[in-house]
N, C-alpha and C positions, 0 to 999 in steps of 0.2 A: 458529461465532462467536456463538452465542446467549448466551454468558456475558458479552458486552460490556454494560456498564451505560450506555455512550454510543454506541449504534449509529448508523449513518447514517439519516437520515429517509427513509422509503420513498417519499415524494412529492418529496423534494429530496435526492438522494444527496450533494450537496455540503455539506450542513448536518447537524449533530448533532441527533438526535431528542430529546435531553434538554435541551440548553442553547442550541441554535441557532447555535453557533459553527461556523466552517468545519470540515468533517470530513476526516480524523480530527482531533479536538481533543486536547488534552493528556491527558485521561483515557483516551480510546480508544488513543492511542499507548502510554501506560504499560501498559494492560491487554494490548495485543497483544505488547509486548516481554516482559512478565512471563509470560504464558501460553505463548508460542511462541518463546522465546529459543533453544531448541535446534533449532527447525525454521524457519529464516528463509525457506526456500522456500515453506512453507505461507502465511506472512504475505504474501509477494510475490504468490502466486496469489490469495489472498483479496482483497488490495487491487487486483489486476488486474481481478478480477470487478467490484469496486465502481467502478473506473475505466471499464470498459466500460459499466456502467449509467449512470454520469454522462454519458458521451459520447453515449449514446442519448437521455437526458433533455434534454441541453443541447447540441444540435449546433452552435450558434453560438459556444460558448465555445472559444477556441483550445485545441487538443489539448495544446500545451506547458504551458499553464496548468493543465489537469486533471492532467497527469502530475506537475507540480511539487507540486500540493496533495496528491495521493494518495500519491505515491511519493518525493517530494523529501526527506522526513525520514529515509528509510532509508539506512543506510550502503551505499556502492557495492558492497561485497563481497556484500551480500544480493541485489543486482540482477544482478550480472555472471555468476554461476555457477548452473547448474541441473544436477541429477544425472539423466542419461538412464538407461534400463533397464540398460545395461551397467555402470553404476556409475562411469563416467568423467565428470569434470566437463567441461562445454561452455559456452562463452560465449553469453549471450543477446544477440542483435544489437540495436544501438541504444542501449546504455548504456555509459558511460565506464568506464575501468579504474582511475580514482583511487579509493583505498580510504580511507574515514574509519573510525576505530576505534570509534565509538559511534553510537547512534541520536541524532538531534537532537531 
């Protein structure tokens, strides 16, 4: 993810390092979609790592708020399915099954 021009701030993973907006900001979202459109699972994993970092940095922020900020803009189908080693799709627990056709 070193190609992001608007990465999360290393000292405040909830903010953009370039503009200070809530992260991921519009620029980061567009870059993630453009670069990893064919690999939604990679984007979910990357954002999941950022979510974990934010949860460690801000333990008092409600987890639902963190999930909404970091993952809420993704279409549900990017969150619902992961590809295990056997190549079969499997649901990821805790995410809804409603599918939105585009990134927000």
